[in-house]
C-alpha positions in Angstrom: 83.6 186.6 102.0 82.7 190.0 100.8 83.8 190.1 97.2 86.2 192.9 96.1 86.2 195.0 93.1 88.9 193.2 91.7 87.7 189.8 92.3 84.3 190.5 90.9 85.9 191.8 87.6 88.0 188.9 87.1 85.3 186.3 87.9 83.0 188.3 85.3 85.8 188.1 82.7 86.6 184.6 83.2 82.8 183.3 83.3 82.6 185.4 79.8 85.7 183.5 78.5 84.3 179.9 79.8 80.9 180.5 78.3 82.6 180.7 74.8 83.3 176.9 75.1 80.8 175.1 73.6 81.4 171.3 75.1 80.8 172.8 78.7 78.1 174.5 81.0 79.2 177.1 83.3 77.9 177.8 86.8 78.8 180.4 89.5 78.8 179.4 93.2 77.2 176.1 93.4 77.2 174.3 96.6 78.8 170.9 96.2 78.6 168.1 98.8 81.6 166.2 98.9 81.8 163.5 102.1 79.2 165.1 104.2 80.8 168.9 103.8 79.5 171.9 101.7 82.2 173.7 99.2 81.2 176.4 97.1 83.8 177.0 94.3 83.7 180.6 92.7 83.0 178.7 89.1 82.0 175.3 88.3 82.3 173.7 84.9 80.1 170.6 83.7 80.0 168.8 80.4 77.4 170.6 78.2 74.1 169.8 79.2 70.5 171.4 79.2 69.2 173.1 82.3 65.7 173.2 82.7 64.6 176.0 84.9 60.9 174.9 85.3 62.0 172.0 87.3 62.6 171.8 91.1 65.8 173.5 92.1 68.4 172.2 94.2 70.8 173.9 97.2 73.4 171.3 97.4 74.7 169.2 94.4 76.4 166.0 94.5 77.2 165.5 90.8 80.7 166.8 90.3 82.0 169.3 87.9 84.9 168.5 85.8 86.4 171.8 86.8 86.4 173.9 89.7 87.8 177.4 89.6 88.7 179.4 92.6 89.6 183.2 92.3 92.0 184.4 95.3 90.6 187.1 97.2 92.2 189.3 99.7 90.6 187.6 102.6 92.0 184.1 101.6 95.0 182.4 101.7 96.6 180.3 99.0 96.7 177.2 101.7 92.9 177.2 102.3 92.5 177.0 98.6 95.1 174.5 98.2 93.3 172.7 101.0 90.0 172.8 99.2 91.3 171.4 96.0 92.6 168.3 97.9 88.7 167.7 98.6 87.7 168.4 95.4 90.4 166.0 93.9 88.8 163.7 96.5 85.4 164.3 95.2 86.5 163.1 91.7 87.1 166.8 90.1 89.2 166.3 87.4 91.0 169.8 87.4 91.3 172.8 89.6 92.4 176.3 88.5 93.8 178.9 91.0 93.1 182.4 89.5 95.2 185.1 91.1 94.2 188.5 90.1 96.9 190.6 91.6 99.5 188.3 89.7 97.7 188.2 86.6 98.1 184.4 87.0 96.3 181.1 86.7 97.6 177.9 88.1 96.0 174.9 86.6 96.0 171.6 89.0 95.3 168.2 87.3 95.9 166.6 90.6 96.9 167.6 94.2 100.9 167.4 93.2 100.9 168.8 89.4 100.3 172.3 88.5 101.2 174.5 85.6 101.1 178.2 86.0 100.1 180.8 83.2 100.9 184.4 83.1 101.1 185.0 79.2 99.6 183.5 76.1 97.2 180.8 76.3 95.8 178.8 79.4 95.9 175.3 78.5 94.2 172.4 80.5 95.3 169.4 79.2 93.3 167.3 81.6 90.0 168.9 80.0 91.2 170.1 76.5 90.5 173.8 77.7 92.1 176.7 76.1 91.6 180.4 77.2 93.9 183.2 76.2 95.2 185.0 79.2 94.2 188.5 77.7 90.5 187.4 77.9 90.7 187.2 81.9 93.2 189.9 82.7 
């Protein structure tokens, strides 16, 4: 996938908003190893922890984030992302967000069967107690 202008801008704005959340550490494009297969969410959110850059680096991560975020690009389908969410939940990720730049919307999935759409006001992920005003992203 070649990131588009809108995708890239939305991702930067979202990371900026997430970095303000004190109890979390934010990563971009980590390779998560789930059931022998690699997945790379656009953004991963972990409980707050220090990152020691002087230690050996890792290309594949088996420690799952609490939140995986995918930003819909012009080359992806929603079904592709929802299939990934199913694997993320199987890998014990607690929450998944689908960000749709063209619609100015964020859909928060707390399970494969339960979702809430936000396009005004405050995004509220009840599972993780995360609150971000939609205007910080779009």
